[in-house]
C-alpha positions, 0 to 999 in steps of 0.5 A, a space after each residue: 518196534 513201533 507196535 509195542 504197547 508202551 510206544 503207542 499208549 499213554 500210561 493212563 490208557 494202559 490196562 492193568 497187565 500192561 501197567 504192571 509189565 512196565 515194572 522192571 523189578 529193579 527194587 530201587 523204589 523199595 529201598 529206604 530213601 533219606 531226604 535232606 531237610 535243608 536241600 530236599 535232596 533225596 539220598 538212596 540207601 542200600 536198605 530195603 523195605 521189610 517186604 522186599 526179598 533181598 535175593 529176588 528184589 521182589 515184594 514178598 506180599 505185593 497184593 497186600 503191601 499197602 496194608 502191611 507197610 502204611 507208607 508204601 506208595 502205590 504208583 499210578 499215572 496220577 501220582 507219578 509226576 509228584 514222586 520226585 524220588 523215583 529212580 532215573 531208570 524207572 520205566 514209568 518215569 522214563 515213559 512219562 518223560 517221553 523217553 525210551 526204555 533201556 536195553 536191559 528192560 525185560 520188555 525189550 531184552 525178554 529176560 530178567 537177567 539183563 537188568 541184574 547184569 547191567 547193575 540196575 537191580 538191587 538183587 543181592 545188594 541190599 540189607 533188609 530194614 529189619 536187620 539194621 538200626 534206624 539211627 544208622 541209616 545215613 551209614 547206608 547211603 548208596 549211589 545206585 
């Protein structure tokens, strides 16, 4: 340890490949979230964005996601601190807060199975938004 780029570089100083490799591909940022109007509390659902593949927890068109889903947020070091809804386990959020990556993160474990085995992936655990009625979203609130 100690020579891993995420331990020595600030998020803003990472190149595109380093930045992208921080994503553990959990898919939690791609589930629909509901915000309580009165309390501003954010509730995650187990309903995914229409572009998220339910079986792989990856975006079906990552390159063009913003043009297809207009409210898709392109994460950056500049907007990260304002995105209060980011999952607590998100590597970007953890590193931004000076915390360490979890043991199951692919950069540490060397595989993409540990995140699934740890229960931190939405893989095979979500329903695509095209399969449900928007009015039923509160029925899908889920504690990841």
